[in-house]
C-alpha positions in Angstrom: 0.0 0.0 0.0 2.8 2.4 0.8 4.2 2.1 -3.0 0.9 2.5 -4.0 1.3 6.3 -2.1 4.5 7.1 -3.1 3.5 6.2 -7.0 0.5 8.4 -7.0 2.4 11.0 -5.8 5.1 10.7 -7.8 2.5 11.3 -11.0 0.7 13.9 -8.8 4.4 15.5 -8.4 5.4 15.2 -12.2 1.8 16.4 -13.3 2.5 19.5 -10.9 5.8 20.1 -12.7 4.3 19.6 -15.9 1.4 22.0 -15.1 4.2 24.8 -13.8 6.4 24.7 -16.7 3.9 25.0 -19.3 2.5 27.4 -17.5 5.9 30.3 -16.8 4.5 33.1 -18.5 3.3 36.4 -16.4 -0.1 37.7 -15.6 -1.7 40.3 -13.9 -3.7 40.6 -11.9 -6.0 43.0 -10.7 -8.1 43.6 -8.2 -10.7 46.1 -9.5 -11.7 46.2 -13.3 -10.7 49.5 -14.7 -13.7 51.4 -14.7 -14.4 50.6 -10.9 -10.4 51.2 -10.1 -10.7 54.5 -11.1 -14.0 55.3 -9.3 -12.6 54.2 -6.0 -9.0 55.2 -6.3 -7.7 52.0 -5.8 -5.7 50.2 -8.6 -3.9 47.6 -6.8 -2.2 45.0 -9.6 0.0 42.3 -9.2 2.3 40.0 -11.8 3.1 36.4 -11.2 3.5 33.7 -13.0 0.2 31.7 -14.5 1.4 28.1 -12.4 1.0 30.4 -9.1 -1.9 31.9 -10.1 -3.5 28.4 -10.7 -2.2 26.9 -7.8 -3.4 29.3 -5.5 -6.4 28.8 -6.5 -6.5 25.2 -6.0 -5.1 26.1 -2.8 -8.0 28.4 -1.7 -10.6 26.0 -3.1 -9.4 23.6 -0.7 -9.2 26.0 2.2 -12.6 26.8 1.7 -14.0 22.9 1.5 -11.9 22.8 4.8 -14.0 25.4 6.4 -17.7 24.4 5.2 -17.1 20.6 6.1 -15.8 21.8 9.5 -18.9 24.4 9.9 -21.1 21.9 8.7 -20.1 19.4 11.0 -19.9 21.5 13.7 -23.6 19.9 15.2 -22.7 16.5 14.7 -19.3 17.4 16.7 -21.0 19.2 19.3 -23.9 16.2 19.6 -20.6 13.8 20.3 -19.0 15.8 23.2 -23.1 16.1 24.8 -23.1 12.0 24.5 -19.4 11.9 25.6 -20.0 13.7 28.8 -23.4 12.0 28.8 -21.5 8.3 28.7 -18.8 9.8 31.5 -21.8 10.3 34.0 -23.4 7.6 33.8 -20.3 5.1 33.9 -19.4 6.9 37.4 -23.1 6.6 38.3 -22.9 2.7 37.6 -19.2 2.4 39.4 -20.7 4.0 42.2 -23.7 2.3 42.3 -21.6 -0.9 42.2 -19.6 -0.3 45.2 -22.6 0.7 47.4 -24.3 -1.8 49.1 -27.4 -1.1 49.5 -29.5 -1.7 53.1 -31.7 -4.7 53.3 -35.2 -4.1 55.1 -35.3 -7.5 56.5 -33.0 -8.3 58.7 -33.0 -11.9 58.0 -32.5 -11.5 54.3 -29.5 -9.0 55.5 -27.9 -12.1 57.2 -28.8 -15.1 54.5 -26.9 -12.2 52.0 -24.0 -12.1 54.8 -23.9 -15.8 55.0 -24.1 -17.0 50.6 
């Protein structure tokens, strides 16, 4: 199984290097279109190789997916925490009840239980 993982990672690395080498041309990213930038007075631009833009887009998409799932699964984690606390409380109660000997109502039954 380890070799399959290494083979997959090697193929992935070769694919990423191939994409990076094929997309080395610089591109200019603008914060807003020219009309909006002139209106607001903000014309932030940056020039990067295209492969960095592609990889950053993939990374941002993965991070957004992780955050989305983390929020979506919050109710399940909260319910699990409630159930865990309830389980611990019940285990303590069962342990306490096993240790405590009930006082018998009848003295004859108490004698029989002690001898038996």
